[in-house]
C-alpha positions as a LaTeX table, in Angstrom:
\begin{tabular}{lrrr}
\hline
Residue & $x$ (\AA) & $y$ (\AA) & $z$ (\AA) \\
\hline
Unk1 & $-194.12$ & 42.45 & 105.33 \\
Unk2 & $-194.29$ & 45.72 & 107.01 \\
Unk3 & $-192.15$ & 48.54 & 105.34 \\
Unk4 & $-190.26$ & 49.60 & 108.16 \\
Unk5 & $-188.63$ & 45.61 & 107.96 \\
Unk6 & $-187.49$ & 46.10 & 104.48 \\
Unk7 & $-184.91$ & 47.87 & 102.66 \\
Unk8 & $-185.25$ & 49.20 & 99.06 \\
Unk9 & $-182.40$ & 48.47 & 96.43 \\
Unk10 & $-181.34$ & 51.81 & 96.69 \\
Unk11 & $-180.71$ & 51.37 & 100.58 \\
Unk12 & $-179.02$ & 47.92 & 100.07 \\
Unk13 & $-176.64$ & 49.37 & 97.53 \\
Unk14 & $-175.77$ & 52.46 & 99.86 \\
Unk15 & $-175.44$ & 49.87 & 102.61 \\
Unk16 & $-173.01$ & 47.54 & 100.40 \\
Unk17 & $-170.72$ & 50.48 & 99.65 \\
Unk18 & $-170.22$ & 51.54 & 102.87 \\
Unk19 & $-169.50$ & 47.99 & 104.02 \\
Unk20 & $-167.20$ & 47.96 & 101.16 \\
Unk21 & $-165.32$ & 51.02 & 102.04 \\
Unk22 & $-165.21$ & 50.01 & 105.62 \\
Unk23 & $-163.57$ & 46.64 & 104.74 \\
Unk24 & $-161.00$ & 49.17 & 102.64 \\
Unk25 & $-160.50$ & 51.51 & 105.23 \\
Unk26 & $-159.70$ & 48.65 & 107.82 \\
Unk27 & $-157.26$ & 46.89 & 105.07 \\
Unk28 & $-155.07$ & 50.37 & 104.44 \\
Unk29 & $-155.13$ & 50.80 & 108.45 \\
Unk30 & $-153.73$ & 47.12 & 108.56 \\
Unk31 & $-151.33$ & 47.48 & 105.71 \\
Unk32 & $-149.39$ & 45.44 & 105.22 \\
Unk33 & $-150.71$ & 42.10 & 107.11 \\
Unk34 & $-149.52$ & 39.86 & 104.44 \\
Unk35 & $-146.32$ & 39.46 & 102.67 \\
Unk36 & $-145.32$ & 42.05 & 99.22 \\
Unk37 & $-144.30$ & 40.86 & 96.37 \\
Unk38 & $-141.69$ & 42.61 & 94.42 \\
Unk39 & $-141.14$ & 41.87 & 90.65 \\
Unk40 & $-138.03$ & 42.34 & 89.43 \\
Unk41 & $-137.63$ & 42.20 & 85.68 \\
Unk42 & $-134.22$ & 40.42 & 85.46 \\
Unk43 & $-133.03$ & 36.96 & 86.25 \\
Unk44 & $-132.17$ & 35.71 & 89.51 \\
Unk45 & $-128.80$ & 36.83 & 91.20 \\
Unk46 & $-125.86$ & 39.37 & 89.96 \\
Unk47 & $-126.20$ & 43.11 & 91.42 \\
Unk48 & $-129.66$ & 43.74 & 91.34 \\
Unk49 & $-130.42$ & 40.70 & 93.73 \\
Unk50 & $-127.66$ & 41.63 & 96.27 \\
Unk51 & $-129.16$ & 45.33 & 96.34 \\
Unk52 & $-132.67$ & 44.45 & 96.77 \\
Unk53 & $-131.91$ & 41.72 & 99.33 \\
Unk54 & $-130.16$ & 44.55 & 101.73 \\
Unk55 & $-133.54$ & 46.75 & 101.29 \\
Unk56 & $-135.49$ & 43.31 & 101.67 \\
Unk57 & $-133.82$ & 42.80 & 105.04 \\
Unk58 & $-133.47$ & 46.19 & 106.14 \\
Unk59 & $-137.56$ & 46.51 & 105.87 \\
Unk60 & $-138.29$ & 43.18 & 108.03 \\
Unk61 & $-135.82$ & 44.74 & 110.40 \\
Unk62 & $-137.82$ & 47.78 & 110.63 \\
Unk63 & $-141.88$ & 46.55 & 110.34 \\
Unk64 & $-141.60$ & 42.97 & 109.99 \\
Unk65 & $-143.02$ & 43.35 & 106.43 \\
Unk66 & $-141.92$ & 40.42 & 104.45 \\
Unk67 & $-140.98$ & 41.82 & 101.14 \\
Unk68 & $-140.69$ & 38.79 & 98.72 \\
Unk69 & $-138.31$ & 39.04 & 95.72 \\
Unk70 & $-140.44$ & 37.21 & 92.43 \\
Unk71 & $-137.92$ & 37.08 & 89.33 \\
Unk72 & $-139.77$ & 37.83 & 85.99 \\
Unk73 & $-137.12$ & 38.55 & 83.28 \\
Unk74 & $-137.71$ & 38.68 & 79.69 \\
Unk75 & $-138.65$ & 41.59 & 77.11 \\
Unk76 & $-136.21$ & 43.90 & 78.26 \\
Unk77 & $-137.77$ & 43.84 & 81.28 \\
Unk78 & $-141.29$ & 44.14 & 79.74 \\
Unk79 & $-142.85$ & 41.15 & 81.18 \\
Unk80 & $-142.00$ & 42.15 & 84.37 \\
Unk81 & $-143.67$ & 45.55 & 84.19 \\
Unk82 & $-146.51$ & 43.87 & 82.69 \\
Unk83 & $-147.03$ & 41.91 & 85.65 \\
Unk84 & $-146.95$ & 44.73 & 87.79 \\
Unk85 & $-149.25$ & 46.92 & 86.15 \\
Unk86 & $-151.74$ & 44.58 & 85.81 \\
Unk87 & $-151.98$ & 43.70 & 89.18 \\
Unk88 & $-154.46$ & 44.57 & 91.98 \\
Unk89 & $-153.57$ & 48.12 & 93.11 \\
Unk90 & $-153.65$ & 47.26 & 96.64 \\
Unk91 & $-149.89$ & 47.74 & 97.44 \\
Unk92 & $-148.83$ & 44.02 & 97.90 \\
Unk93 & $-147.25$ & 43.89 & 94.39 \\
Unk94 & $-144.81$ & 46.51 & 93.61 \\
Unk95 & $-141.58$ & 46.37 & 91.18 \\
Unk96 & $-138.47$ & 47.32 & 90.97 \\
Unk97 & $-136.86$ & 48.48 & 87.63 \\
Unk98 & $-134.36$ & 50.84 & 85.87 \\
Unk99 & $-136.37$ & 54.14 & 84.20 \\
Unk100 & $-135.38$ & 52.59 & 81.27 \\
Unk101 & $-138.58$ & 50.79 & 81.21 \\
Unk102 & $-140.60$ & 53.75 & 81.15 \\
Unk103 & $-138.43$ & 56.60 & 79.89 \\
Unk104 & $-136.90$ & 54.56 & 76.99 \\
Unk105 & $-138.95$ & 51.28 & 76.20 \\
Unk106 & $-142.27$ & 53.43 & 75.01 \\
Unk107 & $-140.23$ & 55.28 & 72.58 \\
Unk108 & $-138.86$ & 52.30 & 70.99 \\
Unk109 & $-142.07$ & 50.14 & 70.63 \\
Unk110 & $-145.19$ & 51.83 & 69.35 \\
Unk111 & $-147.43$ & 49.10 & 70.89 \\
Unk112 & $-147.14$ & 48.24 & 74.59 \\
Unk113 & $-149.75$ & 46.43 & 76.81 \\
Unk114 & $-149.49$ & 49.05 & 79.28 \\
Unk115 & $-149.58$ & 52.87 & 79.02 \\
Unk116 & $-146.63$ & 54.30 & 81.44 \\
Unk117 & $-148.05$ & 57.93 & 81.33 \\
Unk118 & $-151.57$ & 56.63 & 82.95 \\
Unk119 & $-150.73$ & 53.02 & 84.44 \\
Unk120 & $-147.86$ & 53.75 & 86.74 \\
Unk121 & $-147.45$ & 54.67 & 90.50 \\
Unk122 & $-144.11$ & 55.93 & 91.11 \\
Unk123 & $-143.13$ & 55.42 & 94.86 \\
Unk124 & $-139.57$ & 56.39 & 95.34 \\
Unk125 & $-136.04$ & 56.01 & 93.62 \\
Unk126 & $-133.61$ & 53.50 & 94.93 \\
Unk127 & $-130.46$ & 55.10 & 93.69 \\
Unk128 & $-128.18$ & 55.78 & 90.40 \\
Unk129 & $-125.21$ & 53.40 & 89.12 \\
Unk130 & $-122.81$ & 54.64 & 86.84 \\
Unk131 & $-121.89$ & 52.87 & 83.92 \\
Unk132 & $-118.57$ & 51.74 & 82.68 \\
Unk133 & $-116.63$ & 51.15 & 79.33 \\
Unk134 & $-115.01$ & 47.65 & 80.10 \\
Unk135 & $-112.78$ & 45.67 & 77.16 \\
Unk136 & $-110.80$ & 42.80 & 77.17 \\
Unk137 & $-107.23$ & 43.07 & 78.66 \\
Unk138 & $-105.81$ & 42.10 & 75.42 \\
Unk139 & $-107.61$ & 44.76 & 73.44 \\
Unk140 & $-104.45$ & 47.73 & 72.68 \\
Unk141 & $-106.60$ & 50.61 & 74.16 \\
Unk142 & $-106.22$ & 51.49 & 77.48 \\
Unk143 & $-108.80$ & 54.56 & 77.59 \\
Unk144 & $-111.58$ & 55.76 & 75.29 \\
Unk145 & $-109.68$ & 58.04 & 73.13 \\
Unk146 & $-107.29$ & 55.45 & 72.40 \\
Unk147 & $-110.35$ & 53.14 & 71.41 \\
Unk148 & $-111.76$ & 55.93 & 69.38 \\
Unk149 & $-108.31$ & 56.19 & 67.50 \\
Unk150 & $-108.53$ & 52.11 & 67.42 \\
Unk151 & $-111.60$ & 52.26 & 65.77 \\
Unk152 & $-110.74$ & 54.30 & 62.66 \\
Unk153 & $-108.19$ & 51.41 & 61.80 \\
Unk154 & $-109.47$ & 48.48 & 62.64 \\
Unk155 & $-113.35$ & 46.77 & 62.67 \\
Unk156 & $-114.65$ & 46.91 & 66.24 \\
Unk157 & $-117.68$ & 45.78 & 67.75 \\
Unk158 & $-119.56$ & 45.71 & 71.06 \\
Unk159 & $-121.43$ & 43.54 & 73.45 \\
Unk160 & $-125.27$ & 44.88 & 73.94 \\
Unk161 & $-126.52$ & 42.88 & 76.54 \\
Unk162 & $-129.89$ & 44.32 & 76.31 \\
Unk163 & $-131.26$ & 46.10 & 73.37 \\
Unk164 & $-133.04$ & 49.40 & 74.25 \\
Unk165 & $-131.52$ & 49.73 & 78.06 \\
Unk166 & $-129.86$ & 52.69 & 79.08 \\
Unk167 & $-127.05$ & 51.14 & 78.57 \\
Unk168 & $-127.79$ & 50.94 & 74.87 \\
Unk169 & $-128.55$ & 54.33 & 74.28 \\
Unk170 & $-125.87$ & 55.08 & 76.46 \\
Unk171 & $-123.36$ & 53.55 & 74.23 \\
Unk172 & $-125.15$ & 55.10 & 71.41 \\
Unk173 & $-124.74$ & 58.60 & 72.73 \\
Unk174 & $-121.00$ & 57.92 & 73.26 \\
Unk175 & $-120.43$ & 56.53 & 69.72 \\
Unk176 & $-122.44$ & 59.94 & 68.77 \\
Unk177 & $-120.46$ & 62.08 & 70.86 \\
Unk178 & $-117.12$ & 60.75 & 70.51 \\
Unk179 & $-117.17$ & 59.66 & 66.35 \\
Unk180 & $-116.14$ & 56.05 & 67.52 \\
Unk181 & $-116.79$ & 53.71 & 64.86 \\
Unk182 & $-117.86$ & 50.26 & 66.17 \\
Unk183 & $-121.14$ & 47.97 & 65.53 \\
Unk184 & $-123.28$ & 46.42 & 68.00 \\
Unk185 & $-123.42$ & 42.44 & 68.83 \\
Unk186 & $-126.67$ & 41.61 & 70.62 \\
Unk187 & $-126.62$ & 39.32 & 73.75 \\
Unk188 & $-129.28$ & 37.96 & 76.42 \\
Unk189 & $-127.98$ & 39.31 & 78.98 \\
Unk190 & $-124.31$ & 40.80 & 80.80 \\
Unk191 & $-123.35$ & 36.91 & 81.67 \\
Unk192 & $-123.36$ & 35.83 & 77.93 \\
Unk193 & $-121.95$ & 39.23 & 76.68 \\
Unk194 & $-119.24$ & 38.79 & 79.33 \\
Unk195 & $-118.12$ & 35.45 & 77.94 \\
Unk196 & $-117.20$ & 36.93 & 74.87 \\
Unk197 & $-115.96$ & 40.23 & 75.89 \\
Unk198 & $-112.99$ & 38.93 & 78.24 \\
Unk199 & $-111.57$ & 36.47 & 75.71 \\
Unk200 & $-111.42$ & 39.29 & 73.45 \\
Unk201 & $-113.88$ & 37.79 & 70.95 \\
Unk202 & $-116.10$ & 41.07 & 71.01 \\
Unk203 & $-113.61$ & 43.08 & 72.72 \\
Unk204 & $-115.63$ & 45.83 & 74.07 \\
Unk205 & $-118.79$ & 46.26 & 76.33 \\
Unk206 & $-120.57$ & 49.04 & 78.62 \\
Unk207 & $-121.83$ & 47.44 & 81.60 \\
Unk208 & $-122.74$ & 48.86 & 85.22 \\
Unk209 & $-120.23$ & 49.36 & 87.37 \\
Unk210 & $-121.54$ & 46.77 & 90.08 \\
Unk211 & $-121.46$ & 44.20 & 87.45 \\
Unk212 & $-118.07$ & 45.16 & 86.44 \\
Unk213 & $-116.43$ & 45.17 & 89.83 \\
Unk214 & $-115.12$ & 41.69 & 90.03 \\
Unk215 & $-113.94$ & 41.33 & 86.85 \\
Unk216 & $-111.72$ & 44.56 & 86.96 \\
Unk217 & $-110.18$ & 43.96 & 90.13 \\
Unk218 & $-109.01$ & 40.33 & 89.04 \\
Unk219 & $-107.95$ & 41.77 & 85.91 \\
Unk220 & $-110.01$ & 39.64 & 83.86 \\
Unk221 & $-110.98$ & 43.33 & 82.14 \\
Unk222 & $-109.88$ & 46.64 & 81.81 \\
Unk223 & $-111.81$ & 49.89 & 82.30 \\
Unk224 & $-111.51$ & 52.47 & 79.48 \\
Unk225 & $-113.60$ & 55.03 & 81.19 \\
Unk226 & $-116.68$ & 55.62 & 83.42 \\
Unk227 & $-119.95$ & 57.21 & 83.00 \\
Unk228 & $-120.29$ & 59.62 & 85.64 \\
Unk229 & $-119.64$ & 63.31 & 86.50 \\
Unk230 & $-116.77$ & 62.33 & 89.03 \\
Unk231 & $-114.64$ & 59.15 & 89.52 \\
Unk232 & $-116.03$ & 56.63 & 91.11 \\
Unk233 & $-114.13$ & 55.50 & 94.94 \\
Unk234 & $-114.37$ & 52.22 & 93.95 \\
Unk235 & $-112.56$ & 52.82 & 90.56 \\
Unk236 & $-110.27$ & 55.99 & 91.48 \\
Unk237 & $-107.80$ & 55.22 & 89.02 \\
Unk238 & $-110.51$ & 55.21 & 85.98 \\
Unk239 & $-110.87$ & 58.91 & 84.11 \\
Unk240 & $-114.38$ & 59.78 & 83.59 \\
Unk241 & $-115.37$ & 59.96 & 80.02 \\
Unk242 & $-115.85$ & 64.03 & 80.68 \\
Unk243 & $-111.93$ & 63.87 & 81.70 \\
Unk244 & $-111.20$ & 62.62 & 78.59 \\
Unk245 & $-112.66$ & 65.78 & 77.13 \\
Unk246 & $-116.46$ & 64.00 & 75.76 \\
Unk247 & $-119.10$ & 66.37 & 77.45 \\
Unk248 & $-122.54$ & 65.41 & 78.14 \\
Unk249 & $-121.43$ & 62.16 & 79.07 \\
Unk250 & $-122.60$ & 61.79 & 82.87 \\
Unk251 & $-124.92$ & 59.00 & 82.05 \\
Unk252 & $-125.97$ & 56.75 & 84.99 \\
Unk253 & $-128.75$ & 54.47 & 85.30 \\
Unk254 & $-131.73$ & 55.31 & 87.94 \\
Unk255 & $-133.90$ & 52.86 & 89.54 \\
Unk256 & $-137.04$ & 53.21 & 90.87 \\
Unk257 & $-139.95$ & 51.26 & 93.06 \\
Unk258 & $-143.34$ & 51.44 & 91.72 \\
Unk259 & $-146.65$ & 49.90 & 91.46 \\
Unk260 & $-150.20$ & 49.96 & 89.54 \\
Unk261 & $-152.26$ & 53.38 & 89.15 \\
Unk262 & $-154.53$ & 53.56 & 92.08 \\
Unk263 & $-152.86$ & 52.20 & 95.40 \\
Unk264 & $-154.82$ & 53.78 & 97.86 \\
Unk265 & $-152.97$ & 56.98 & 99.67 \\
Unk266 & $-152.24$ & 55.85 & 103.04 \\
Unk267 & $-151.02$ & 52.59 & 101.54 \\
Unk268 & $-149.06$ & 54.53 & 98.80 \\
Unk269 & $-147.77$ & 56.57 & 101.91 \\
Unk270 & $-146.56$ & 53.61 & 103.85 \\
Unk271 & $-144.47$ & 52.11 & 101.20 \\
Unk272 & $-142.59$ & 55.34 & 100.19 \\
Unk273 & $-141.58$ & 55.81 & 103.78 \\
Unk274 & $-140.83$ & 52.54 & 104.88 \\
Unk275 & $-139.01$ & 51.97 & 101.61 \\
Unk276 & $-137.18$ & 55.40 & 101.79 \\
Unk277 & $-136.25$ & 54.63 & 105.51 \\
Unk278 & $-134.76$ & 51.29 & 104.21 \\
Unk279 & $-133.06$ & 52.83 & 101.76 \\
Unk280 & $-131.70$ & 55.74 & 103.42 \\
Unk281 & $-130.34$ & 53.94 & 106.35 \\
Unk282 & $-126.76$ & 54.27 & 106.96 \\
Unk283 & $-126.16$ & 50.09 & 106.97 \\
Unk284 & $-128.01$ & 50.11 & 103.74 \\
Unk285 & $-126.68$ & 53.34 & 102.23 \\
Unk286 & $-123.40$ & 51.86 & 103.32 \\
Unk287 & $-123.47$ & 48.70 & 101.71 \\
Unk288 & $-124.84$ & 49.86 & 98.32 \\
Unk289 & $-121.88$ & 52.07 & 98.03 \\
Unk290 & $-119.96$ & 49.44 & 98.19 \\
Unk291 & $-121.81$ & 47.53 & 95.22 \\
Unk292 & $-121.27$ & 50.72 & 93.12 \\
Unk293 & $-125.01$ & 52.50 & 93.56 \\
Unk294 & $-125.38$ & 55.80 & 94.88 \\
Unk295 & $-128.60$ & 54.97 & 97.15 \\
Unk296 & $-131.03$ & 57.81 & 97.27 \\
Unk297 & $-134.56$ & 57.80 & 98.04 \\
Unk298 & $-136.97$ & 60.43 & 96.81 \\
Unk299 & $-140.66$ & 61.44 & 97.76 \\
Unk300 & $-143.75$ & 60.34 & 95.26 \\
Unk301 & $-143.26$ & 63.68 & 93.45 \\
Unk302 & $-139.76$ & 63.99 & 92.71 \\
Unk303 & $-139.49$ & 60.47 & 91.59 \\
Unk304 & $-142.16$ & 61.00 & 89.21 \\
Unk305 & $-140.32$ & 64.37 & 88.15 \\
Unk306 & $-137.31$ & 62.75 & 87.75 \\
Unk307 & $-138.82$ & 59.75 & 85.32 \\
Unk308 & $-140.73$ & 62.60 & 83.51 \\
Unk309 & $-137.09$ & 64.09 & 82.85 \\
Unk310 & $-135.63$ & 61.41 & 81.86 \\
Unk311 & $-138.23$ & 60.36 & 79.22 \\
Unk312 & $-137.80$ & 63.87 & 77.49 \\
Unk313 & $-133.89$ & 63.29 & 77.65 \\
Unk314 & $-134.12$ & 59.65 & 76.09 \\
Unk315 & $-136.75$ & 60.28 & 74.13 \\
Unk316 & $-135.06$ & 63.10 & 72.35 \\
Unk317 & $-131.84$ & 61.08 & 71.71 \\
Unk318 & $-134.20$ & 57.84 & 70.33 \\
Unk319 & $-135.73$ & 60.44 & 68.02 \\
Unk320 & $-132.06$ & 61.68 & 66.71 \\
Unk321 & $-130.70$ & 58.46 & 66.18 \\
Unk322 & $-133.93$ & 56.63 & 64.57 \\
Unk323 & $-133.73$ & 53.60 & 66.81 \\
Unk324 & $-137.03$ & 51.71 & 66.70 \\
Unk325 & $-137.90$ & 48.10 & 67.57 \\
Unk326 & $-141.06$ & 47.81 & 65.25 \\
\hline
\end{tabular}
């Protein structure tokens, strides 16, 4: 066969490479041309589902892109995070999680199936949520100072909904700052914990503001203080812990959207811009505010910087308290 009609192995490899690059470029240009899976590391229902559904609906309205919520609870969020980070980095599998998954869990566990310093591509923040120290209505304390005084006289316990979470570390920070004497009772989630807190079997709990609202409004729980710098417009009568004289207790949970490292630049840009547009829309911001979330989207770079700052903050506290899972 004449040489002119044949291709060398090197030429075939080059042709294949250009063909692959062409397909990848086309895929990026057409992104998204199928549903995007959003992995949620908690059970369906509750405040997280309500908030993500708002973003899902706005993204669909803005772009026609279908965001499918995929709930993968377990192992304090590690199962969901691992699912995302081991997925193909094409932008079609992303995740939602609290920053505790990246800034707390790695300090508590010496072995994880992923490396958060290398395997995570942050996309944008979603917002922040204050936490509320709540108690059974039967508890003879109406604010944090009274709870601290009560703990000097009585054996007190608090319900811990998720070991290693931001709320766990926040409660440890509260204990360290205030001198509160109280032991934790671990539960598998907020709902089982609330079943014991409301009747006073385990009378105290630190819970997210969105998770607490319906119970506070119905009188099934009472608020002892909120962990934000200023009072919440949803609970204007509840003083902050800082107001009660305890410094350094502005402790909010931050939430991010992320994916595996290696998402193509144009795909990452689309995800950040369109998710940010949905989050920052007046409809979503207003609805999230009603649910107790201060919605705010940041750039990829600023989201990454925020998580790194959280990592330094919580890492120092974990070291100081000597908390370890293994």
